C-alpha positions in Angstrom: -16.5 -8.0 12.8 -13.7 -6.9 10.3 -14.5 -3.1 9.5 -10.9 -2.5 8.1 -12.4 -1.2 4.9 -14.7 1.1 6.7 -12.0 2.6 9.0 -10.0 3.1 5.9 -12.5 5.1 4.1 -13.1 7.5 7.1 -9.3 8.0 7.6 -9.4 8.7 3.7 -11.8 11.7 4.4 -9.9 12.8 7.3 -7.1 13.3 4.8 -8.9 15.2 2.4 -8.9 18.8 2.7 -8.8 22.0 0.9 -5.1 23.2 0.4 -4.3 26.8 1.9 -1.0 27.4 0.1 -1.3 28.9 -3.4 1.8 27.6 -5.3 3.7 29.4 -7.9 7.5 29.3 -9.0 8.5 31.0 -5.9 7.6 28.5 -3.6 7.3 25.4 -5.7 9.8 23.3 -4.1 9.4 24.6 -0.4 8.5 22.2 2.5 5.1 24.0 2.9 4.1 23.4 -0.6 5.7 19.6 -0.8 3.4 18.9 2.3 0.3 20.2 1.4 0.6 19.0 -2.3 1.7 15.8 -3.9 4.2 15.9 -6.9 5.2 13.3 -9.4 8.6 13.1 -7.9 7.1 12.5 -4.0 4.6 10.0 -5.5 7.3 8.0 -7.1 9.4 8.4 -3.9 6.4 7.2 -1.8 6.1 4.2 -4.4 9.7 3.0 -3.9 9.8 3.6 -0.1 7.1 5.4 2.2 9.6 5.8 4.8 12.3 7.2 3.0 9.8 9.6 1.2 8.2 10.7 4.4 12.1 11.5 5.5 12.7 13.3 2.4 9.6 15.6 3.0 10.5 16.1 6.6 13.9 17.2 6.0 15.4 14.5 7.8 17.1 13.0 4.6 18.6 15.4 2.2 19.7 14.0 -1.1 23.2 15.1 -2.3 23.5 16.9 -5.6 25.3 14.6 -7.7 27.7 15.8 -10.6 25.3 14.0 -13.0 22.1 15.8 -11.6 23.8 19.1 -11.6 24.8 18.6 -15.4 20.9 18.2 -15.9 19.8 20.9 -13.8 22.2 23.3 -15.8 20.6 22.5 -18.8 17.1 22.6 -17.6 18.1 26.2 -16.3 19.5 27.2 -19.5 16.2 26.5 -21.4 13.8 27.4 -19.0 15.6 31.0 -18.8 16.4 30.4 -15.1 20.1 30.5 -15.2 20.9 33.5 -13.2 18.8 31.9 -10.4 20.4 28.6 -10.9 24.1 30.4 -10.6 23.2 32.1 -7.4 21.9 28.7 -5.9 25.1 26.6 -7.0 28.1 28.8 -7.1 30.1 25.9 -6.5 30.3 24.4 -10.1 31.7 27.7 -11.6 34.8 29.2 -11.9 35.9 32.6 -10.8 35.3 33.7 -14.7 31.5 32.3 -14.6 32.5 29.5 -16.7 31.5 26.1 -16.0 34.3 23.9 -14.0 35.8 21.1 -16.0 33.7 18.1 -14.4 30.4 20.1 -15.7 31.6 21.0 -19.1 29.5 18.4 -20.6 26.5 20.6 -19.9 27.5 23.0 -22.5 28.0 20.1 -25.3 24.3 18.9 -24.3 22.9 22.5 -24.8 25.0 22.8 -28.2 23.4 19.5 -29.4 20.1 20.6 -28.6 20.3 24.1 -30.2 21.4 22.2 -33.3 18.3 20.1 -33.5 15.3 22.2 -34.8 12.5 19.9 -33.9 13.6 19.5 -30.4 14.1 23.3 -30.2 10.4 23.6 -31.4 8.9 21.2 -28.8 10.9 23.2 -26.2 9.6 26.5 -27.1 6.4 26.4 -25.1 5.8 28.2 -21.9 8.3 27.5 -19.6 8.0 26.1 -15.9 4.1 26.3 -15.8 2.9 25.5 -12.4 -0.7 24.2 -12.0 -2.4 22.4 -9.3 -5.7 20.1 -9.0 -6.7 17.0 -7.6 -6.4 13.1 -8.3 -8.6 10.9 -5.9 -9.0 13.8 -3.7 -5.9 14.5 -3.1 -4.1 17.9 -3.9 -1.4 17.7 -6.7 1.2 20.1 -8.1 2.7 20.1 -11.4 5.8 22.0 -13.1 5.7 21.7 -16.9 9.1 22.3 -18.7 7.5 23.5 -22.0 3.7 23.6 -22.5 2.6 24.3 -25.9 -1.3 24.4 -27.1 -1.1 20.8 -28.4 1.4 19.1 -26.6 2.8 18.7 -22.8 6.8 18.2 -22.9 9.3 17.5 -20.4 12.9 17.6 -20.5 15.1 14.9 -19.4 19.1 14.5 -19.4 20.1 10.8 -19.2 23.0 8.9 -19.1 21.4 6.7 -21.7 18.2 6.4 -23.6 19.0 3.1 -25.2 20.5 1.0 -22.7 18.3 -0.7 -20.1 18.7 -0.5 -16.3 18.4 -3.2 -13.9 15.9 -2.8 -11.1 14.5 -5.3 -8.3 10.8 -6.4 -8.9 9.2 -6.9 -5.7 6.7 -9.2 -7.6 9.2 -11.8 -8.7 11.9 -10.6 -6.2 14.5 -10.5 -8.6 16.2 -8.0 -10.8 15.0 -7.2 -14.3 15.6 -5.0 -17.1 13.9 -1.8 -17.7 13.6 1.0 -20.2 14.3 4.3 -18.8 10.8 5.2 -18.9 9.7 2.2 -16.9 13.0 2.7 -14.5 12.4 6.3 -13.5 8.5 6.1 -13.6 8.0 8.7 -16.2 4.8 7.2 -17.4 3.7 8.1 -14.0 5.0 11.6 -14.3 3.0 11.9 -17.5 -0.1 10.6 -16.4 -0.2 13.0 -13.4 0.8 15.9 -15.7 -1.7 14.9 -18.5 -4.9 14.8 -15.8 -3.7 18.4 -13.8 -3.2 20.0 -17.2 -6.7 18.9 -18.4 -8.3 19.8 -15.2 -6.9 23.4 -15.8 -7.3 23.7 -19.4 -10.0 21.3 -20.7 -7.3 19.8 -23.0 -6.3 16.5 -23.0 -3.1 16.9 -24.2 -0.3 14.1 -25.3 3.0 13.9 -23.2 6.3 14.0 -24.7 9.8 13.4 -23.2 12.6 15.7 -25.0 15.5 13.7 -24.0 19.4 14.2 -24.6 22.1 12.2 -23.0 25.2 12.8 -21.4 27.1 10.3 -23.5 30.2 11.4 -25.7 28.3 12.2 -29.0 24.9 13.3 -27.6 22.1 11.3 -28.1 18.5 13.0 -28.3 15.3 11.5 -28.9 11.4 13.0 -28.7 9.3 10.3 -27.2 5.3 10.4 -27.0 4.3 7.9 -24.2 1.1 6.2 -25.8 -2.1 6.7 -24.0 -2.3 3.1 -22.9 0.5 3.7 -20.7 -0.5 6.9 -19.3 -3.9 5.4 -18.9 -2.7 2.4 -16.5 -0.2 5.0 -14.5 -3.2 7.1 -13.9 -5.3 4.2 -12.3 -2.2 3.3 -10.1 -2.2 7.2 -9.1 -5.7 7.2 -7.9 -5.3 3.8 -6.2 -2.2 4.8 -4.0 -2.2 8.8 -3.8 -4.9 8.5 -1.1 -2.6 6.3 1.1 0.6 8.5 0.5 -1.7 11.5 1.5 -2.6 9.8 5.0 0.7 9.1 5.5 2.1 12.8 4.9 -0.8 14.0 7.5 0.4 11.2 9.9 -2.9 9.2 9.7 -1.2 6.0 9.2 2.0 4.6 9.2 4.8 4.3 6.3 6.1 1.1 5.6 9.7 0.7 4.8 11.4 -1.1 1.8 14.5 -2.3 3.7 16.9 -1.2 1.1 17.0 2.4 0.8 19.4 4.6 3.0 16.5 5.5 5.6 15.8 1.7 6.1 19.3 0.8 6.4 20.2 3.6 8.8 17.2 2.2 11.2 18.1 -1.5 10.6 19.3 -3.6 13.6 20.5 -7.2 13.3 17.6 -9.6 14.9 18.8 -13.1 13.7 21.7 -14.8 11.9 20.9 -15.2 8.6 22.4 -18.5 6.0 24.5 -17.2 3.1 22.0 -19.3 0.9 18.7 -17.5 2.2 20.5 -13.9 2.2 21.4 -14.1 -1.3 18.5 -16.2 -2.4 20.3 -19.1 -3.9 18.5 -21.7 -5.7 18.0 -25.1 -4.8 19.8 -26.7 -8.0 22.8 -24.4 -7.8 26.2 -26.4 -7.9 28.9 -25.6 -5.5 
């Protein structure tokens, strides 16, 4: 008799437990907090590749801080009031006089553009870096809100572009397709998690708004509220997958690799010779 469903239910119960660590700004990104609590970023990592997500949590893979990432982090630190801490942690991007190296000067241009936009400043004027915890589908989650106002949750994003579409591989169709930046980077998932955890802590179901600025010449800006229907759909997905990811973190079940990420590429071994046609999934009707 197939009792896989029953076994999975038992394993889910094994994984659920009361977190022992109290999370605040001082330990939010610590390995201990990351292992005890799921976050929006780690959930999205698991959705992309379970093997790679687990490697990142265990410190077996450390993501390199790219120039683009550092520009965004500098802007975030400025508006959250964490600039001094940022400078201590990232001295490599500053000159001896404390000013930014030329490669990172774009960050100041973005800051100036936001400071000259009264409505965006209003949305970024809430409580900064608010840490909250809760549970979704029995799994402990932690969030850190960039700007929390009485009537809205605001997350600041610094993007390459907010209007261009991004190519991304679709597992269902087995083809690349174009997505807007919210879909491509899973910000609907982040919004759903933030809305639910804020609701659990405050009793208020607040709208989720992205305050976005770009690194383009002539900084583009937008305040984008993710419609509730997209947040509801994303929360359903989180409830469905979070227990599995929690079990993987706890070593109860084995992660499945995507076959394309750095961790999967590192572990790959050639097991057979593959035809050129199959490797690139070329159609039968293509002409030579």
